[in-house]
Backbone as CSV, one residue per row, in Angstrom:
resi,resn,N_x,N_y,N_z,CA_x,CA_y,CA_z,C_x,C_y,C_z
1,MET,37.989,-42.352,-0.753,37.558,-43.659,-0.306,37.622,-44.612,-1.497
2,THR,38.274,-45.723,-1.326,38.425,-46.704,-2.388,37.516,-47.887,-2.114
3,ALA,36.797,-48.335,-3.123,35.945,-49.509,-2.962,36.811,-50.745,-2.809
4,GLU,36.384,-51.640,-1.919,37.113,-52.890,-1.754,36.894,-53.752,-2.986
5,PRO,37.878,-54.579,-3.329,37.688,-55.451,-4.482,36.530,-56.408,-4.246
6,PHE,35.803,-56.699,-5.292,34.667,-57.612,-5.216,35.165,-59.042,-5.080
7,GLU,34.607,-59.777,-4.133,34.952,-61.180,-3.949,33.936,-62.029,-4.693
8,PRO,34.330,-62.672,-5.782,33.372,-63.534,-6.465,32.983,-64.703,-5.573
9,PHE,31.847,-65.290,-5.863,31.382,-66.427,-5.096,30.863,-67.485,-6.054
10,ASP,30.781,-68.726,-5.552,30.247,-69.797,-6.375,28.779,-69.516,-6.663
11,PRO,28.318,-69.875,-7.841,26.913,-69.616,-8.181,25.952,-70.361,-7.260
12,PHE,24.836,-69.743,-7.011,23.708,-70.380,-6.331,22.772,-70.859,-7.431
13,THR,22.359,-72.118,-7.395,21.415,-72.621,-8.380,20.281,-73.342,-7.675
14,LEU,19.117,-73.262,-8.277,17.925,-73.894,-7.718,17.002,-74.258,-8.865
15,GLU,16.650,-75.530,-8.953,15.680,-76.004,-9.940,14.358,-76.169,-9.204
16,LEU,13.272,-75.643,-9.765,11.985,-75.734,-9.100,10.846,-75.684,-10.102
17,ILE,9.658,-75.937,-9.604,8.440,-75.816,-10.382,7.796,-74.492,-9.966
18,ALA,7.447,-73.677,-10.956,6.887,-72.352,-10.686,5.415,-72.480,-10.283
19,VAL,5.168,-72.341,-9.010,3.823,-72.307,-8.446,3.805,-71.179,-7.418
20,PRO,2.629,-70.617,-7.121,2.595,-69.473,-6.192,3.274,-69.723,-4.851
21,LYS,3.115,-70.913,-4.272,3.724,-71.154,-2.956,5.252,-71.200,-3.026
22,ALA,5.806,-71.371,-4.226,7.272,-71.401,-4.362,7.894,-70.023,-4.163
23,VAL,7.138,-68.959,-4.432,7.710,-67.603,-4.357,8.213,-67.296,-2.950
24,PRO,7.393,-67.419,-1.895,7.936,-67.142,-0.553,8.987,-68.169,-0.119
25,GLN,8.862,-69.415,-0.583,9.858,-70.423,-0.234,11.231,-70.068,-0.821
26,VAL,11.246,-69.621,-2.067,12.509,-69.227,-2.698,13.097,-68.004,-1.992
27,ARG,12.242,-67.049,-1.635,12.738,-65.879,-0.885,13.402,-66.314,0.411
28,GLN,12.786,-67.258,1.132,13.370,-67.707,2.399,14.689,-68.436,2.172
29,ILE,14.763,-69.272,1.148,16.019,-69.961,0.837,17.110,-68.937,0.549
30,LEU,16.791,-67.919,-0.237,17.783,-66.892,-0.558,18.149,-66.061,0.673
31,ARG,17.164,-65.755,1.542,17.474,-65.039,2.785,18.475,-65.836,3.614
32,ASP,18.220,-67.134,3.743,19.132,-67.993,4.507,20.507,-68.041,3.853
33,TRP,20.536,-68.138,2.540,21.792,-68.220,1.795,22.598,-66.929,1.932
34,CYS,21.908,-65.808,1.928,22.587,-64.513,2.003,23.076,-64.182,3.406
35,GLY,22.560,-64.839,4.408,23.015,-64.591,5.764,22.784,-63.161,6.190
36,GLN,23.848,-62.477,6.586,23.756,-61.129,7.121,23.693,-60.033,6.053
37,VAL,23.807,-60.411,4.802,23.790,-59.414,3.731,22.373,-58.915,3.511
38,ASP,22.208,-57.616,3.404,20.919,-57.012,3.088,20.672,-57.206,1.592
39,ALA,19.809,-58.133,1.263,19.586,-58.495,-0.138,18.134,-58.275,-0.556
40,LEU,17.507,-57.239,-0.047,16.095,-57.003,-0.357,15.851,-56.815,-1.851
41,ASN,16.734,-56.113,-2.532,16.549,-55.914,-3.972,16.666,-57.232,-4.730
42,LEU,17.590,-58.074,-4.306,17.729,-59.396,-4.906,16.444,-60.195,-4.716
43,LEU,15.920,-60.207,-3.488,14.702,-60.961,-3.194,13.517,-60.453,-4.008
44,LEU,13.399,-59.144,-4.127,12.290,-58.573,-4.886,12.398,-58.931,-6.367
45,CYS,13.582,-58.826,-6.929,13.758,-59.147,-8.348,13.476,-60.618,-8.626
46,VAL,13.961,-61.506,-7.778,13.688,-62.930,-7.962,12.186,-63.192,-7.867
47,SER,11.530,-62.587,-6.883,10.084,-62.764,-6.728,9.326,-62.310,-7.962
48,GLU,9.693,-61.170,-8.498,8.992,-60.641,-9.671,9.240,-61.489,-10.915
49,LEU,10.467,-61.942,-11.114,10.753,-62.785,-12.281,10.015,-64.121,-12.178
50,LEU,9.970,-64.694,-10.992,9.264,-65.952,-10.799,7.749,-65.751,-10.965
51,ALA,7.219,-64.671,-10.445,5.789,-64.384,-10.605,5.425,-64.219,-12.083
52,ASN,6.315,-63.616,-12.865,6.047,-63.470,-14.303,5.900,-64.831,-14.982
53,VAL,6.740,-65.781,-14.601,6.624,-67.127,-15.177,5.273,-67.727,-14.822
54,ILE,4.884,-67.627,-13.572,3.616,-68.205,-13.118,2.443,-67.584,-13.872
55,VAL,2.437,-66.270,-14.000,1.320,-65.572,-14.642,1.296,-65.791,-16.152
56,HIS,2.451,-65.684,-16.799,2.471,-65.671,-18.259,2.740,-67.026,-18.916
57,LEU,3.366,-67.954,-18.194,3.594,-69.286,-18.751,2.733,-70.340,-18.072
58,GLY,2.303,-70.053,-16.864,1.413,-70.955,-16.152,2.073,-71.677,-14.998
59,GLU,1.222,-72.022,-14.031,1.695,-72.799,-12.890,2.213,-74.144,-13.381
60,GLY,3.255,-74.614,-12.735,3.814,-75.907,-13.079,4.957,-75.848,-14.072
61,THR,5.323,-74.646,-14.501,6.440,-74.498,-15.429,7.753,-74.768,-14.697
62,PRO,8.591,-75.651,-15.225,9.900,-75.869,-14.584,10.826,-74.687,-14.884
63,VAL,11.516,-74.221,-13.858,12.439,-73.100,-14.024,13.746,-73.390,-13.301
64,GLY,14.772,-72.689,-13.714,16.067,-72.753,-13.056,16.486,-71.356,-12.636
65,LEU,16.820,-71.206,-11.369,17.292,-69.930,-10.836,18.794,-70.030,-10.637
66,ARG,19.500,-68.990,-11.029,20.952,-68.935,-10.850,21.311,-67.525,-10.386
67,VAL,22.112,-67.445,-9.337,22.613,-66.159,-8.828,24.133,-66.246,-8.844
68,THR,24.764,-65.314,-9.548,26.219,-65.305,-9.667,26.747,-63.899,-9.445
69,GLY,28.048,-63.814,-9.221,28.710,-62.520,-9.163,29.315,-62.204,-10.515
70,THR,29.377,-60.935,-10.834,30.041,-60.514,-12.063,31.400,-59.937,-11.701
71,ASP,32.270,-59.818,-12.678,33.596,-59.278,-12.388,33.593,-57.764,-12.200
72,CYS,32.425,-57.132,-12.377,32.362,-55.682,-12.156,31.598,-55.337,-10.881
73,GLY,31.476,-56.306,-9.970,30.888,-56.020,-8.668,29.378,-56.041,-8.615
74,HIS,28.744,-56.758,-9.512,27.294,-56.880,-9.497,26.896,-58.314,-9.191
75,VAL,25.642,-58.476,-8.847,25.041,-59.786,-8.673,24.109,-59.996,-9.853
76,ARG,24.282,-61.107,-10.544,23.448,-61.420,-11.699,22.441,-62.495,-11.295
77,VAL,21.178,-62.204,-11.533,20.082,-63.128,-11.283,19.599,-63.621,-12.640
78,GLU,19.491,-64.934,-12.801,18.996,-65.510,-14.048,17.872,-66.476,-13.722
79,LEU,16.765,-66.358,-14.439,15.668,-67.302,-14.301,15.377,-67.875,-15.683
80,SER,15.624,-69.168,-15.834,15.460,-69.832,-17.132,14.173,-70.638,-17.144
81,ASP,13.496,-70.638,-18.296,12.292,-71.432,-18.468,12.322,-72.082,-19.852
82,PRO,11.468,-73.076,-20.086,11.526,-73.815,-21.346,10.757,-73.190,-22.502
83,GLU,10.185,-72.019,-22.324,9.344,-71.422,-23.367,10.101,-70.338,-24.130
84,PRO,10.643,-70.662,-25.301,11.448,-69.683,-26.038,10.640,-68.561,-26.681
85,GLY,9.340,-68.757,-26.888,8.570,-67.787,-27.652,7.835,-66.736,-26.850
86,VAL,7.814,-66.852,-25.537,7.084,-65.889,-24.710,8.099,-65.063,-23.933
87,TRP,8.336,-63.838,-24.408,9.320,-62.964,-23.774,8.624,-61.933,-22.903
88,PRO,9.224,-61.570,-21.785,8.626,-60.532,-20.942,8.694,-59.176,-21.637
89,ALA,7.655,-58.401,-21.432,7.610,-57.062,-22.014,7.062,-56.097,-20.969
90,PRO,7.801,-55.054,-20.668,7.293,-54.074,-19.704,6.007,-53.445,-20.230
91,ARG,5.120,-53.117,-19.326,3.889,-52.440,-19.727,3.593,-51.319,-18.746
92,ALA,2.765,-50.427,-19.169,2.381,-49.304,-18.320,1.118,-49.692,-17.563
93,ALA,1.261,-49.967,-16.277,0.117,-50.326,-15.448,-0.622,-49.061,-15.042
94,GLY,-1.936,-49.120,-15.113,-2.763,-47.996,-14.682,-2.848,-47.927,-13.174
95,VAL,-3.335,-46.826,-12.677,-3.446,-46.600,-11.238,-4.301,-47.677,-10.575
96,GLU,-5.338,-48.129,-11.235,-6.247,-49.122,-10.671,-5.821,-50.568,-10.947
97,ASP,-4.829,-50.770,-11.788,-4.391,-52.122,-12.125,-3.735,-52.791,-10.927
98,GLU,-4.054,-54.085,-10.746,-3.482,-54.845,-9.642,-2.208,-55.571,-10.041
99,SER,-1.847,-55.520,-11.297,-0.628,-56.176,-11.760,-0.023,-55.341,-12.876
100,GLY,1.132,-55.799,-13.379,1.765,-55.110,-14.492,2.930,-54.220,-14.116
101,ARG,3.383,-54.307,-12.868,4.479,-53.446,-12.419,5.791,-54.202,-12.177
102,GLY,5.773,-55.515,-12.332,6.927,-56.337,-11.978,8.192,-55.972,-12.721
103,LEU,8.124,-55.891,-14.038,9.325,-55.550,-14.800,9.749,-54.106,-14.581
104,ALA,8.793,-53.225,-14.294,9.161,-51.848,-13.959,9.965,-51.824,-12.661
105,LEU,9.571,-52.653,-11.686,10.330,-52.743,-10.435,11.725,-53.305,-10.684
106,VAL,11.789,-54.377,-11.472,13.095,-54.967,-11.793,13.962,-53.921,-12.487
107,GLY,13.387,-53.212,-13.460,14.138,-52.185,-14.183,14.614,-51.052,-13.287
108,ALA,13.818,-50.708,-12.281,14.195,-49.622,-11.368,15.313,-50.051,-10.413
109,LEU,15.318,-51.318,-10.021,16.309,-51.798,-9.053,17.600,-52.263,-9.706
110,ALA,17.492,-52.800,-10.900,18.646,-53.391,-11.571,19.441,-52.351,-12.337
111,SER,20.734,-52.595,-12.440,21.581,-51.758,-13.290,21.225,-51.977,-14.748
112,ARG,20.845,-53.226,-15.050,20.375,-53.575,-16.384,19.676,-54.916,-16.305
113,TRP,18.851,-55.210,-17.302,18.177,-56.494,-17.368,17.923,-56.841,-18.827
114,GLY,17.634,-58.114,-19.083,17.381,-58.511,-20.452,16.926,-59.952,-20.547
115,VAL,16.880,-60.435,-21.791,16.457,-61.807,-22.077,17.469,-62.413,-23.036
116,GLU,17.857,-63.648,-22.771,18.760,-64.372,-23.667,18.044,-65.606,-24.190
117,GLN,18.061,-65.766,-25.499,17.465,-66.938,-26.134,18.396,-68.124,-25.967
118,GLY,17.850,-69.244,-25.572,18.639,-70.460,-25.452,18.182,-71.487,-26.465
119,VAL,18.852,-72.608,-26.489,18.484,-73.687,-27.402,17.122,-74.256,-27.039
120,ARG,16.873,-74.411,-25.741,15.624,-75.015,-25.270,14.834,-74.083,-24.364
121,GLY,14.818,-72.831,-24.644,14.070,-71.898,-23.813,14.737,-70.544,-23.791
122,LYS,14.520,-69.827,-22.704,15.107,-68.493,-22.567,15.502,-68.261,-21.118
123,THR,16.309,-67.252,-20.927,16.718,-66.830,-19.589,16.462,-65.343,-19.469
124,VAL,15.683,-64.967,-18.466,15.477,-63.563,-18.132,16.467,-63.265,-17.012
125,TRP,17.218,-62.176,-17.154,18.273,-61.881,-16.194,18.234,-60.411,-15.790
126,CYS,18.824,-60.138,-14.645,19.046,-58.758,-14.223,20.332,-58.714,-13.411
127,GLU,20.954,-57.549,-13.392,22.175,-57.347,-12.613,21.954,-56.218,-11.618
128,LEU,22.302,-56.505,-10.373,22.134,-55.562,-9.262,23.490,-55.251,-8.654
129,PRO,23.675,-54.053,-8.121,24.922,-53.792,-7.394,25.059,-54.776,-6.228
130,ALA,26.242,-55.326,-6.052,26.471,-56.284,-4.966,26.539,-55.559,-3.630
131,PRO,25.838,-56.078,-2.628,25.911,-55.461,-1.300,27.280,-55.677,-0.657
132,ASP,27.594,-54.879,0.333,28.831,-55.058,1.093,28.834,-56.435,1.752
133,GLY,29.996,-57.058,1.818,30.139,-58.331,2.507,29.833,-59.548,1.664
134,TRP,29.671,-59.384,0.383,29.314,-60.501,-0.503,30.522,-61.416,-0.676
135,GLY,30.365,-62.736,-0.434,31.418,-63.673,-0.788,31.896,-64.642,0.268
136,ARG,31.212,-64.808,1.383,31.668,-65.734,2.420,30.976,-67.086,2.300
137,VAL,31.681,-68.167,2.677,31.160,-69.522,2.543,30.281,-69.886,3.737
138,VAL,29.128,-70.540,3.457,28.269,-71.096,4.506,27.765,-72.452,4.042
139,ASP,27.056,-73.152,4.948,26.462,-74.441,4.583,25.413,-74.223,3.504
140,GLU,25.234,-75.252,2.681,24.254,-75.169,1.610,22.853,-75.329,2.177
141,PRO,21.885,-74.504,1.740,20.508,-74.655,2.203,19.838,-75.836,1.502
142,VAL,18.793,-76.337,2.109,18.010,-77.394,1.497,16.772,-76.756,0.899
143,ALA,16.511,-77.044,-0.358,15.382,-76.455,-1.055,14.101,-77.207,-0.716
144,PRO,12.976,-76.487,-0.617,11.710,-77.163,-0.356,11.248,-77.913,-1.599
145,GLY,10.444,-78.926,-1.401,9.843,-79.636,-2.523,10.815,-80.452,-3.347
146,GLY,11.961,-80.800,-2.785,12.889,-81.654,-3.496,13.810,-80.944,-4.459
147,GLY,13.758,-79.609,-4.521,14.681,-78.885,-5.386,16.080,-78.961,-4.823
148,THR,17.027,-78.543,-5.617,18.400,-78.545,-5.135,18.903,-77.129,-5.021
149,ALA,19.622,-76.857,-3.987,20.232,-75.545,-3.814,21.717,-75.770,-3.623
150,VAL,22.507,-75.140,-4.476,23.944,-75.356,-4.437,24.625,-74.010,-4.504
151,GLY,25.657,-73.795,-3.707,26.396,-72.564,-3.854,27.159,-72.156,-2.629
152,VAL,27.841,-71.075,-2.746,28.562,-70.462,-1.642,27.868,-69.152,-1.367
153,ALA,27.395,-68.998,-0.164,26.608,-67.825,0.163,27.439,-66.562,0.102
154,PRO,26.787,-65.475,-0.248,27.504,-64.234,-0.437,27.894,-63.509,0.828
155,GLY,27.207,-63.694,1.938,27.542,-62.830,3.054,27.269,-63.377,4.429
156,ALA,27.083,-64.643,4.580,26.861,-65.179,5.915,28.189,-65.317,6.637
157,GLY,28.142,-65.246,7.900,29.386,-65.461,8.597,29.365,-65.005,10.011
């Protein structure tokens, strides 16, 4: 059985303010953008990266989300924020702890993840295997709260 060639797609980008109510809104925008593609791992990773910004940098932090395809058949998720000095660090959450598992989940789902230092902040990224059917064009979704959503959806059709 030969894998079909990966169809790259235009990046999805979304600028938003990191607040708790944005997490489910971003998941819904991505669900709509992905159409028929099963993107649960993508949704979970985006949720966890966004939650980390809210918890560790604070509500109201401006962030940029970008979802792109890689030439090796993965989906790359990038979440950029303006704080260059606060990097995510995995920790060992205890059985009774109510938090501290987000990066462990990202690490378990992603093929790899990391942090890139930028001129005006940093980008936390992860790469996930691309689901079947990634790469079809659909209408652009409208982001809640005045954000912008731009891109070609990976699997609607």
